[in-house]
Phi, psi and omega in degrees: 000333180270355181266136171301167189297327184301137184275178173094359185280154175274129187294329178288325179285329177293316179290325178301312181293325179289323182283322188067215184273343188231344181289155178226046176291322184303128178299344180295336178295315178288321182299327180267314189286321185295313178298319181294318180294319178296320179291323175297323181293322180299321176288316183299318181263001178052057176298327177227163172305141182304318181302324179289319179294318180296316179296326177297320176295316180300319178293317180297321179298318182285334181271330190262319186273141175274178183296331179266013174087004177278149180270137172261094186295341183289342180254004182288126175209122178100163184294323181294316179294323179297318182287324179296315181291320179294317179297321181294331181295324180261016173086015177269149179226155176263132168248107189077203185267335187233008179251126178249137175245121184282170182292339179264009177097347179297141179247141181232137174255112182297343177276343186242326183270130179302143180303325180297327177293317181291322176300313180299320177297321178296324178292319180294322176293326177297321176298316179294321179296316179294321179298319179297322180291324173297322178297332177290329179284322183230081184301333182290347176287335184252112180292145181292328175238152180305131180259357174224124181252118180240123177301129179284335181241114181296338180285348178091004179289145181285130178226163177293134182287134177250122180265128181230133174268120182279130179288150180249002184292336179293333175286331179285330183307318182292346181256327191255331187286141181294143174206165185287316183284148181277331183284154180241129180285340184276315182228120181300322184278001185291133177236155181308325183293339180288340180302313181296323180294314183293315178301319179295321180290318182297316189272001179089028181271002182268133180240079172293169185300323181296323179287323175298315182292337180286344178273116183306131179087353184271313181197150173256001183260116176267358187278149173302132185279002174260311184253341179055027181237359181207162178296133183279082180252172176298322177297324181290336179297340180276350182281000000 
């Protein structure tokens, strides 16, 4: 519903552009966040004895997760198995029955940390999970080595390096999100009509001749239809 009519777009890129830095329209936010939030709420409000909840998680971990930490969704049955499988998909793991370790190393105790705090952390983890999936589509977005080095300890003490991928959607918000004023604080030359152009390019809505020819039965001509001297790619459009 949020994608323009033109076809060929990647659904994850469409939702990433629609969400920006703060939106949660993407169903993956609920798919990951709600099971974890409900399980945290069960501990917070003590729906069952803590020992019973902990034992359910331990059993689910042994039954659902493989040796490499992947979830076998075909054997998921019940809320404990669902929360273990959902958490593993975004890189979260259970230590014991009520302790969660996030993909960025943060630790949460379901008996002490409010469910809303854990839900917000799950949403942040979902953004990182989605960004990693976008990185698989466009490997050049993710540098092989850290391109910005920031000391973790202001005192200068040696610590283990933590690598973090910085999201870029906050930069897109100023260009793509609707607002009343027509001027753009990020780029002076930016006009409202440019939003559609940028959104189309981000989400895979551009169809150069090479992409058309790659679809069986559409065309056998890979050449640029203007110069007929080179392959018609997006890069060639800049020549």
